[in-house]
N, C-alpha and C positions, 0 to 999 in steps of 0.2 A: 356652808354647803357649797361643796364642791360640783361642777357640773354635773359627772356621775354619777355620784351622790342624787341630785337633786332632781335628775331623773329617773331613780330607781326609786326615788322618793312620792313622783308621780305616778307612776308605774303601780306600786303598792297600795295607794291609797286612792286613785281616782273612783275606782266602784263603788267605794263608800260616799263616795262625794257625790255620784250619780244617782246612788239610791237617796241618798237624801234629798235630792232634787226631785225624784220621782214622789217623795212621799210630802212634799212642799208643794208639790202639785195637786196632789190627792187633799190636803189638808187646807189648800185656798179656797177651794169650796163652802166645806165646811169641816173643823177638826172632828167634829163626829162623825165623819167618813173614814177615820182612821180605826181599823180595829185595836182593840186594847193591846195585843203584841206589835201591832205596828209604832202603837203610841210610844211603848218603851222601846221600840229600835231607835223610833226619831232621837227620844230624849239623849240615848247611847250616843246616836252618829252627832245629834247637836254638841256633845262632850267632846267626843273624838275630833272634828274638827276644830273646835274650838282650840284644840291642843297642836292640831295641825296650823291653823293661824300662828300661834304662838311661835311656833318652830319656822316657820318660813319667813315671819319677822326678824327674828334672829339672825338665820343664817344663811336668809337666800337675797339676793338683787334682783331675784327675776318677779318687776312690779305688776305685772300681766296674773302671775300666781296668786302672789297677795291680794290683788284687787278682786281675784274670783272668788277666793277663800271667805274675806272679808264682806263679799255681798250674797254670799251662800249663806254665812254666817248669822248676818245681820235679817236676810229673809226668814231664816228658821225663828231665829229669836223673836221676832214679830208674829209669827204663827204660834208660838207656843206660848207665848205672853200675850195673845190680843185680849183685847179687854171686851169687856161682855157686853151685847149691843145694844145699841143707842135706841132710846125714843125715839119716836116721829119728830117730834121737837127737836130733840138734839141731833138728829140725821140732819136736818133742814137746818141748824144752826150751824152743823160742822160745813157745810157745802162751800158756804163763800170761803171758811178758813182755808180749806183744802185747795179750790180754785187760786186763792194768793200763793199758798206754798209753791204749789206747781207750775205757777208762774214764774215764781224768782227761783225756783231749781233748774228750768230750763231757759235761766236767761241767757245763754251763750247762743243759745237757737232761734231765741227771740230775737235777739241781736241781729244775727246773721241774715232774718228773715227780714228785720226792719232795714236793713242795709243794700240788702239785694231791690228791695222797695223801691227806698228812695235813690239808691244809685241808680236803677232806670229812668226816673222820674229829672236826675240830673242830667244824666247822660243825652235823654230827648232833649231838655230844653238846650243845654249846650250844642249838641246837632245842628237844632235850628235857628239857634242864634249865629252859626257859621255860615251853615247854608241853607238860608229860609225855602230853597226850592225844593229841599226834601219832606218838606209838609206833605206833598202827595204819596208821599208812600208812610210816612207815620201818621197820616190820618187820615182814612178810608171809609168809603162806604159812609153806613146812617153817623157816622163821628163827625164828619162835615159838618152835616144838619147841625148836631147838636151843638159844636162849638160855635158856628154862626148864632145862633140861639144865644147862647154865654155872651157873647162877643157885643151884641147890639139888642138882644131882649131884655125886659124885665118881668119880674114876676108880677101876679094879680095877690089878691085877698085870698086867703084860701077859707072856703065857705066848709060847711063841717062833711056834706056830702062827696066834695071833692077831696078833702082831707084824709077821710076813711078811706077811699079808690086807692088815692096814694099809698097810704099805708098798708090794705093788702096787698098792692104789687111790691111794697118792696119788703114784708114781711115773708112773701112767698119766692123771691129773686133775689135778693141779697145773702141770706145762709146757704144758698146753694154754690157761691162764690168761692165761702169760707171754706164747703165741704171739698168742691172740685180742687184746693190749691192745699187741705191737709191730705186725701184720699188718694193722689196719685201719687206721694212720697215714698210710700213700701212698694211701688208699682214700675218704678223710676230711678232708685236708690236717690231719690231727692231732686232728679235735672227736672221733671217738668214741674213740680215746685218751684223751682227758681224761675223756670221761664213762664212761669203766671203771676208771679211776684212782679218780674222784670217787667212785663207787658202791660200792667195796672200801673205799676208805678210810671210807664212811659207815658202812657194815657194823661197822666194828672200833670205830667211836667210839661208835654206836648199843649194843653190846654193852660197850662201857667204861663207859656209865653205867649199864647195867642191872647191874653185876657193883659198880659204886659204890652203886649203891641197897640191897646188901645185905650192904655193906662187903668184897667177894672182890676188887676192883682189884688184889692183890698176886698174890693165887692167879691171877689170868688171867693176867697178864703170865709168871708164872715157868712157866707150862704152856705158853705162844703161844712165848715168846724164844728157848728153845732151839733149835728147828726156824725159829724167825717171823726170825730176822736173815739168815740165806741166803735164804729164801723170801721174805721181804720185799723184801728186796735185791733178788732176781730179780724180781717185781712191777714195780720202781722203775726197773730197769734195761731189762724190757721197753717200758715206758712213754716211758724215754726214748729207746730204740729208734722208737718210735712218732713221737713227734717231734720225731727227727731227718729221718724222711722227710718228713713234713709238712711240716717249715720248708722243706724244697728245692724242694717247691711253692709254697708262699708266698713264698720269694723267692730266684729260680732265679740273681738276679744276671746275668751276661753270659750267661749258658748257655740253653740253650732250658729247658722243666721236664723233657723227657724227658732230657738231660745231667745237671742237676744232680740228679734223683734215680739217676742212675746215680753219678753222683760220692759220693753219700750213701749210697746201696746197700752200699758195702763196712763203712762203721763200723757201719750199722743191723744188717747180721748179724751183725758180731761181736757187738755189744750183743746181739742175740737169742739166739746161741748163751750167752753170758755166763749171761744170765736162764736160760737151759735148764737149764746145769749147774747152776745155782744149786740150783734145783727140784729136780734128783735128787739132788742133797746132804743135801739138806731133809729126802726122802722118808722114810728109814731113821731118822732123828733123831726124827721126827714119827710114825713107827711103832714104835719100841723105847724112845723116850728122854722127849719131852716128855711124853704122859700115862702113863705107867706109875707107880702107886700104893707103887712097890718104892723108886723114887730121892727122895730126901730132899730138902725143899726147898732147903737150902744148899747140895749138889750142884748142882742147877740153876742156882742162881747164882752159883756159882761158874765153871759153864760158859757162863752167858751173860757174865760178863763178860770170859773169858778169850777166846770164840769173838768178841767183839766188837772188842776191842784187837788181833787177830789181822788180821781181816779189815780192819781201819781200815789196819793198818800195809802189808799187802799192796795196798791200792787205792790208799794215797798215795802207797807208795816203793817200789814192788817193779816193776823196770826201767827207772829212772832212769840215765840216762848218770851214771857217774864223774866225780868234778871232777878234771881236771885237776891232776898234781902241782906244787907250785909249788916254782919252781927256787930252792938256796940262794943269801942274798947272796953268798959267795963265788963259786957257778959264775954268780950273773948281773955281776958285774964281771969274771969272764975271758971 
């Protein structure tokens, strides 16, 4: 397809593509919202777009055009062949599967989020290693008191009422950090999400440096990782949600920015819910276990290893489709 023919092709077919997008928007709520005539039109347009995609794949080198048609066709296919509504039990069973699949589908946004967070920590640690006097600029206000407590303090045994109070505080406070990191993504093209992750990472890097000066880095991470594995993962996932929304605005492709943001919104919302849930999981661990002087370091270490392995297996493999059984040689010959 030459450039001129491609322009004519798009101008001739774009009205029907936009019409199919509108019908998809209406059917997103429920296919029953489509009138019989609209449903007939939906099927007709679906077939036309299938032909358009085949033509574009065979005769065009315009990757954005092919991607747009492919995504539109996939969306229409999903609505046309939508499965019947699940029972409550089936819906609850599907929640962790959708969470793991969405996590993997947005791996690059999560990697970027983790890189910014860890990069902020590494940068802060490096700056303090080279310029210890920069501590006054990196560690300000109440954080100086917190750091001093970490360097010289010890935890007390956690009694029930104290553990409940701490858990309640973490339940109300920590999810706000996740929501903040995610919600500012769309408003700032991802920049505020970037700075939120960078600042959180820099605090951890500065604390690591301060603990290293008194030889207590091991104590630090044995104390924060039992709850930190879900909590910091939640922060990174929230950052990935913000980056997902920011990228939808930066690179909308053939969509308008509003359409692109709406397309990205589903994944971003699921990522935010994952982050929120991880923060809730971390709260009782932080309130009763991580800072409890009764719990031996060996138990904390074992807990860290076990939970790290289990979460890695869940995010990496849960909800993957089962491989098709391979037919035996005798059946293949038959």
